[in-house]
Structures are given as C-alpha cells and as structure tokens.
C-alpha positions as CSV (number, residue, x, y, z in Angstrom):
1,V,-12.5,-8.4,6.0
2,Q,-13.3,-5.5,3.7
3,L,-10.4,-3.0,2.5
4,Q,-11.1,0.4,1.0
5,A,-8.1,2.0,-0.9
6,S,-8.4,5.7,-1.6
7,G,-5.8,8.6,-2.4
8,G,-4.7,8.0,-6.0
9,G,-4.1,10.7,-8.6
10,L,-2.0,12.7,-11.0
11,V,0.9,14.0,-9.4
12,Q,4.3,15.7,-11.1
13,P,7.5,13.6,-10.9
14,G,9.4,14.3,-7.8
15,G,6.2,14.7,-6.1
16,S,4.3,13.3,-3.4
17,L,1.0,11.3,-2.5
18,R,-0.7,9.1,0.2
19,L,-2.4,6.3,-0.1
20,S,-5.3,4.8,2.7
21,C,-6.4,1.7,3.4
22,A,-9.5,1.4,5.4
23,V,-9.5,-1.8,7.3
24,S,-12.5,-3.5,8.9
25,G,-13.7,-7.2,9.7
26,L,-10.1,-8.5,11.1
27,P,-10.4,-11.3,13.5
28,S,-7.3,-10.3,15.2
29,N,-4.2,-8.1,15.4
30,Q,-2.5,-11.2,14.4
31,Y,-2.2,-9.6,10.3
32,I,0.1,-8.3,8.0
33,L,-1.3,-5.0,5.7
34,A,0.4,-4.6,2.4
35,W,0.5,-2.3,-0.4
36,F,1.4,-4.1,-4.1
37,R,1.0,-2.3,-7.6
38,Q,0.4,-3.2,-11.2
39,A,1.5,-1.1,-13.9
40,P,0.4,-1.5,-17.7
41,G,1.3,-4.2,-19.0
42,K,3.3,-5.7,-15.8
43,E,2.8,-8.1,-13.3
44,R,1.5,-7.0,-10.0
45,E,4.4,-6.5,-7.4
46,F,5.0,-6.1,-3.8
47,V,5.5,-2.4,-2.7
48,A,5.5,-2.5,1.2
49,N,3.8,-4.0,4.0
50,V,3.8,-3.6,7.8
51,F,2.0,-6.0,10.9
52,W,-1.3,-4.3,12.0
53,S,0.1,-3.2,15.3
54,G,2.4,-0.8,13.1
55,R,5.5,-2.7,13.7
56,S,8.3,-4.0,11.3
57,P,7.7,-2.2,8.2
58,A,9.5,-3.5,4.8
59,Y,9.6,-2.4,1.2
60,A,10.5,-3.2,-2.1
61,A,14.1,-1.9,-3.1
62,S,12.2,0.3,-5.8
63,V,10.3,2.4,-3.2
64,K,13.0,2.1,0.0
65,G,14.0,5.5,1.3
66,R,11.0,7.1,-0.7
67,F,7.8,5.1,0.6
68,A,6.5,4.9,3.8
69,I,4.3,2.4,5.5
70,F,2.2,2.7,8.5
71,R,-0.9,2.4,10.6
72,N,-2.5,5.6,11.4
73,N,-2.5,5.7,15.2
74,G,-6.4,5.3,16.8
75,E,-7.8,4.2,13.4
76,N,-8.2,1.5,11.6
77,T,-6.1,2.6,8.3
78,V,-3.1,1.9,7.0
79,S,-1.4,4.2,4.8
80,V,1.7,4.7,2.6
81,Q,2.9,7.8,2.1
82,M,4.9,8.4,-1.2
83,N,8.0,10.7,-1.9
84,N,9.9,11.8,-4.8
85,L,7.7,10.0,-7.0
86,K,8.8,8.6,-10.3
87,P,7.0,8.0,-13.6
88,E,8.0,4.4,-13.0
89,D,6.0,4.2,-9.8
90,T,2.8,5.1,-12.3
91,A,0.4,1.7,-11.6
92,V,-2.9,1.1,-9.9
93,Y,-2.2,0.4,-6.3
94,Y,-3.6,-2.3,-4.0
95,C,-4.0,-2.6,-0.5
96,A,-4.2,-6.5,1.2
97,A,-4.1,-8.5,4.2
98,R,-3.2,-11.7,5.0
99,Y,-3.1,-13.6,8.7
100,T,0.5,-13.8,10.0
101,G,0.6,-17.7,9.6
102,V,0.0,-17.8,6.0
103,S,1.7,-16.6,2.9
104,E,-0.6,-15.8,0.6
105,Y,-2.5,-12.5,1.0
106,Q,-6.1,-13.4,1.8
107,Y,-7.7,-10.0,1.4
108,W,-7.6,-7.4,-1.1
109,G,-8.9,-3.9,-1.8
110,Q,-10.2,-2.6,-4.7
111,G,-7.4,-0.8,-6.7
112,T,-6.5,3.3,-6.8
113,L,-4.8,4.8,-9.7
114,V,-1.2,6.6,-9.1
115,T,0.1,8.4,-12.2
116,V,3.0,10.5,-12.5
117,S,3.5,12.5,-15.2
118,S,4.5,16.1,-16.3
C-alpha cells in the first residue's frame, strides 16, 4: 500500500486549500482513509476520515464545518478541502489508511506542509 500526499502550501488566514492523497495497493475496499496533522512542538492529531467507499465522513471538532473529506469519483484519491483556514491549522498533514477491522492506522504517506500566515 502506498499513499502519496500533495497540495500543501502557504495560504492567508481565511483562505482555502485542497490536499490530495493518491492511494495504491489497497487489497480490498474495507479500508478507512484519514488525514492527520502535526503542528510544531505538538503531538499528531486526527483531522478527518472517510470510508474508502466515500461514506461516513468524520471530523475533529476543531475543523468541523470548515473542512470536507471526500473520495474523488473514479479516482484512487482522497482529498480534504480546507476552507476558512486559521493560523492554528498550520501543520504537516499526513494521509493514512487502516483496515476497518483494526484500530491503528497501518499505512502512512509522507507529510505535506500547510502554512497559514499573512
């Protein structure tokens, strides 16, 4: 399984950015794809996840209403649309995957840096 994150960059507060995760090698459809982030000096935290089918998105309270996670139709990618970005959203963002029958994320992509600053 390989996960390749992309789309990070510098954006002003209130702006938008879309991150994408290219997924390959999943052995079945019974997987959950997620985004996590790690800000400087802080622990990694959950951002959002969605079933590989695209169903049942879930969000951390800090991003709910501003971020939207979705699987791109016909493509093996999962994206997160981030709107109304705040300086506290600055972090390295990682995509991850786990089988639905386990609790730990088994596969991780490399991070992509999002910086929210004026």
